[in-house]
C-alpha positions in Angstrom: -25.3 -21.0 -24.7 -26.8 -17.3 -24.7 -29.0 -18.3 -21.6 -25.7 -19.4 -19.8 -24.1 -15.8 -20.7 -27.5 -14.2 -19.8 -27.4 -15.7 -16.5 -23.7 -15.1 -15.9 -24.2 -11.5 -16.4 -27.5 -11.3 -14.4 -25.7 -12.7 -11.3 -22.5 -10.2 -11.5 -22.6 -8.3 -8.5 -22.2 -4.1 -9.7 -19.8 -3.1 -6.8 -17.2 -6.1 -7.8 -17.7 -5.5 -11.3 -17.0 -1.7 -11.1 -14.0 -2.5 -8.7 -12.9 -5.2 -11.3 -12.9 -2.4 -14.1 -10.8 -0.2 -12.2 -8.3 -3.0 -11.3 -7.8 -3.8 -15.0 -7.9 -0.3 -15.9 -5.2 0.8 -13.4 -3.5 -2.2 -12.9 -0.9 -1.4 -15.3 -1.0 2.7 -15.3 3.1 3.4 -15.5 1.8 6.8 -14.2 0.2 5.7 -10.9 2.7 3.0 -10.6 5.5 5.6 -10.7 3.5 7.8 -8.3 3.4 4.8 -5.6 6.6 4.2 -6.1 7.7 7.9 -5.0 5.6 7.9 -2.1 6.7 4.8 -1.0 10.0 5.7 -1.2 9.5 9.3 0.3 7.7 7.4 3.4 10.5 4.9 4.0 13.5 7.7 3.4 11.3 10.3 6.0 10.7 7.3 8.4 14.6 6.4 8.4 15.5 10.2 8.9 12.9 11.0 12.0 13.5 7.4 13.5 16.4 7.5 16.2 18.4 4.2 15.5 17.2 3.3 11.8 20.1 4.9 9.7 21.6 5.0 6.3 24.6 3.8 5.6 25.3 5.5 2.0 22.7 7.3 0.4 22.4 8.9 -2.7 19.7 9.4 -5.6 20.2 6.0 -6.8 19.7 4.3 -3.5 16.2 6.5 -2.8 14.8 4.4 -6.0 16.3 1.2 -4.9 14.9 1.8 -1.4 11.6 2.8 -3.2 11.5 -0.3 -5.4 12.1 -2.9 -3.1 9.9 -1.4 -0.4 7.1 -1.4 -3.0 8.1 -5.1 -3.7 7.9 -6.1 -0.3 4.3 -4.0 0.2 3.0 -5.6 -3.1 3.7 -9.2 -2.5 4.8 -10.0 1.4 2.6 -7.2 3.2 -0.7 -9.0 1.9 0.6 -12.3 3.1 1.4 -11.2 6.5 -1.9 -9.4 6.9 -3.7 -12.4 6.0 -2.0 -14.8 8.7 -2.5 -11.9 11.0 -5.9 -11.3 10.0 -7.4 -12.6 13.6 -5.0 -10.4 15.5 -5.9 -7.5 13.0 -9.4 -7.4 14.2 -9.0 -8.1 17.6 -6.2 -5.3 18.0 -8.6 -2.9 15.8 -5.9 -2.6 13.5 -2.9 -1.9 15.5 -1.0 -5.3 14.1 -0.4 -3.0 10.7 2.4 -1.5 13.0 3.8 -5.0 13.3 3.2 -5.4 9.8 5.2 -2.3 8.6 7.8 -3.1 11.5 8.4 -6.7 9.7 8.6 -5.0 6.5 11.3 -2.6 7.4 13.1 -5.4 8.7 12.8 -7.4 5.6 14.3 -4.1 4.1 17.3 -4.1 6.5 17.8 -7.9 5.5 17.4 -7.4 1.4 19.5 -3.7 1.6 21.9 -4.7 4.8 24.6 -2.4 3.4 22.2 0.5 2.9 19.9 0.6 5.9 20.7 -0.7 9.7 19.2 -0.5 13.0 19.6 -1.1 16.5 16.6 -2.3 18.4 13.6 -3.7 17.7 11.7 -0.8 19.1 13.2 1.1 16.2 11.4 -1.0 13.9 8.1 -0.6 15.6 8.0 3.1 15.5 9.2 3.0 12.2 6.2 1.0 11.4 4.0 3.3 12.6 5.5 6.1 11.2 5.6 4.4 7.8 2.2 3.6 7.8 1.3 7.2 8.7 3.6 8.5 6.2 2.6 6.3 3.5 -1.0 7.0 4.2 -0.7 10.7 4.1 1.6 10.5 0.8 -0.7 8.4 -0.9 -3.6 10.9 -0.1 -1.8 13.6 -1.0 -1.0 12.4 -4.5 -4.3 10.8 -4.8 -3.6 7.2 -5.7 -6.3 5.2 -3.9 -10.0 5.5 -5.3 -12.3 7.8 -3.5 -15.0 6.0 -1.1 -18.7 6.8 -3.1 -21.8 5.9 -2.6 -23.2 3.9 -5.1 -26.9 6.0 -4.6 -25.0 9.2 -5.0 -23.4 8.2 -8.2 -26.7 6.8 -9.7 -28.4 10.0 -8.9 -25.6 12.0 -10.7 -26.1 9.9 -13.7 -29.9 10.5 -13.9 -29.1 14.2 -13.6 -26.7 14.5 -16.3 -29.3 12.2 -18.5 
């Protein structure tokens, strides 16, 4: 039995193991979830305000949290499914299909919150998809919600220096 455990441990890929530990550590971090909720809400709000044709029909602080929460849930559960099914086109279009995926998320947001957000034409959702992607990227980068990309050899050198 000890041999089976030892072989499983030796077959573990360090990068995958490190990523798994980070997900377990940050998965239920309430501060990180709150910051991501805030950044997604800010991205959608700024997108709706700046895109002509996308409008709020009623607005208040409570609606901000409602929009942020619904968009965060859509981004967490629907977006990966859409990206999986559009993977072929994602590679072929050099990522431009993400604009369409974000536009579909905005459309779903208008379907779920039909009394709060409206649009006139499909092209407004595509422009909104571009903007919500850019704003989300910028806000997440400014808030530091995504982990930095690190070279594994650099972290190995740092650990040797500190030893």
